[in-house]
N, C-alpha and C positions, 0 to 999 in steps of 0.2 A: 740739817735742810735740803734734800733730795732734787739734784738738778733735772728739774721738769719742765715742762712751756710755762703750767703757773708761777710757778718758782721764777725764770726770768721773765718774764713780764711784768711780775710783782715788783722784782727788784727794780727793772727797767723802768718802771710805771715813776722813778721819782729822781726829780733832771738830775740832781746833784750826783746821783749815783750814774745814771744816761751818762752824765757828762765825765764820770772818771773812768769809764769801760768806753769811750768814745778817743778820749785823749790819751790812751791808754795804748788803744788801736790805733793812736796816728805818732806818738813817737817812741811807742814800745815802754820802759821801762824807767819808771822816777817815780823818786821817793815822797814822804809826804807833806812833805816844805813845798816842794814843786806845787804840789797838787792843789795844796792852801794857798799858793800865791795866785795859779792859773785860775781856781775857781773864787777866789776872793771871799775866801772861809776859811772860819779859825780851827784849827790844828785837831781839836776834840771833836767836833761833826763831820771832819771828813775820815778822822780815823775808825770811828762808828761807824762811817758806809762804807769804807774797803775790811773792815769787821765783817760783816753782812754778803760782801762780793766774795770773800776769801774763803768763810763757811760754809757758801755753798758750792765752791769749787770754780768759780769764775776767774777769780784773780789768785797766784802764786808769790810769796814773800820772800823777801832774803836780806837776812839783816847785813850792816857792815857799819859795826862800829854801834854808835847808838841809833843810827837810821836805817831805817825799814824802806825798801825799797819794790815796788810791785809791778805785775804786770802782767798780761792775759795770761791764764794759763794754755798750752799747748794741746792739754786732753780734756777739752769740751768738746761734746757731742758737735757735730757738722751742722747741725738743724738751727744751732743757736751759736753759733758762730755765723753764719750768713745771715742770722736775725743783726748781730753787728755787725754787720759790714753793709745792711742793706740799711740801718741806721746809720750808720757812717755818714753814708754815700747821700743821706736827703740830708745831712749835715757840717757833709766837711765843710762849707768853705767858713763858716760862725767854729767849727775845731780848729782848722789851720788859720783861723784868726787868735786864738787862744792861745795855740804854739806857736806862734810869732812875736807872742807876748811875752811868754817865757824867754825865748834865744834872745829878742832884741836887748830886754831887760839886763841878757845875763842869769838870771834866775835861773834858768835849768843847771841842774845840779846845783845849788848851790850848801849843801850840807858839807 
């Protein structure tokens, strides 16, 4: 799937995928289990959304043992990075609340 405006907006129109991208923007790199905890979603659902984001080039992944960690790609076009930054700015209070839940519960990096 090529990374163009239509693709980016289609991907980010889904609440789960948008939240994944914004959480990764806030916290950097997270494993699947952290994202499942943060979004209170099942691992298969989160993994499916992560695969879509990875396939278009918005995310990079790295395997560490049996866990896969995800982060925003530094290679995305500047216009796409600006879209993510503006979305994060408009929802930073909600995203920071989710981030605090992860770190307060000691759940971050639970793998």
